[in-house]
C-alpha positions in Angstrom: 9.1 45.5 59.8 10.9 43.3 57.2 14.2 44.2 55.7 16.1 42.4 53.0 19.0 42.6 50.5 18.8 41.9 46.9 20.3 38.7 45.6 24.0 38.9 45.6 24.2 41.7 48.2 24.7 41.7 52.0 24.8 38.3 53.6 23.1 36.5 50.7 24.9 34.0 48.5 26.8 35.4 45.6 25.5 33.6 42.4 27.1 34.5 39.0 26.4 38.1 38.4 26.1 37.7 34.6 24.2 34.5 34.3 22.0 34.5 37.4 21.7 37.8 39.3 19.7 39.8 36.7 16.9 42.3 37.2 14.1 40.0 35.9 15.1 37.4 38.5 15.3 39.9 41.3 11.8 41.1 40.2 10.4 37.6 40.4 12.1 37.0 43.8 10.6 40.2 45.3 7.1 39.3 43.9 7.4 35.8 45.4 8.6 37.2 48.8 5.7 39.8 48.9 3.1 37.0 48.2 4.7 34.9 51.0 4.6 37.9 53.4 1.0 38.5 52.6 0.3 34.9 53.5 2.4 34.9 56.5 4.5 32.1 55.1 7.9 33.7 54.3 9.8 31.2 56.5 7.4 28.3 57.5 8.5 26.2 60.3 11.4 28.6 61.2 10.0 31.8 62.6 6.6 33.0 63.5 5.5 35.6 61.0 2.0 37.1 61.0 0.2 37.9 57.7 0.9 41.4 56.7 -2.3 43.1 55.7 -0.6 46.5 54.7 2.8 46.7 53.0 4.6 50.0 52.6 7.7 49.2 50.5 10.7 51.6 50.8 13.4 51.1 48.2 16.8 52.7 47.2 18.7 52.9 44.0 18.6 49.5 42.2 15.9 48.4 44.5 13.8 51.4 43.4 14.2 50.2 39.8 13.1 46.7 40.8 10.2 48.0 42.8 9.0 50.0 39.8 8.8 46.7 37.8 7.2 44.9 40.7 4.3 47.3 41.0 3.9 47.4 37.2 3.5 43.6 37.3 1.7 43.1 40.6 0.5 46.4 42.1 -2.0 44.6 44.5 1.0 43.3 46.5 1.9 46.7 48.0 -0.1 49.4 49.5 2.3 52.3 49.4 5.8 52.8 47.9 8.6 55.1 48.5 11.5 55.4 45.9 14.8 56.9 46.9 18.1 57.1 45.0 16.5 57.0 41.6 16.1 59.8 39.1 14.1 60.0 35.8 16.2 61.2 33.0 14.7 64.1 30.9 14.7 61.9 27.7 13.0 59.0 29.6 10.4 61.5 30.8 9.8 62.8 27.3 9.6 59.2 25.8 7.6 57.8 28.8 10.1 54.9 29.2 10.2 55.2 33.0 7.2 55.2 35.2 7.0 55.6 38.9 3.6 55.1 40.5 2.9 56.2 44.0 -0.4 55.2 45.6 
């Protein structure tokens, strides 16, 4: 099991929230992390980590919004997803602005 906080949360550094910590950056960081986890190279030289062949990604709130974009951009990186703490607004449902995919 691997657990992480988004950039600017938890024990991570706190870069500028307006100029650095934006959703597109978090999406790219999560994609890079998932690729590294698949390769077994998340922290080369620091800890032994096996290659993960199956990834079930569980997210909450802002993490669910980021995960939604991650699977839209790189669906091959996760095998199953669970979204919590996120809701689709009736207008977004009508206009198809928000998509959650479970596979």
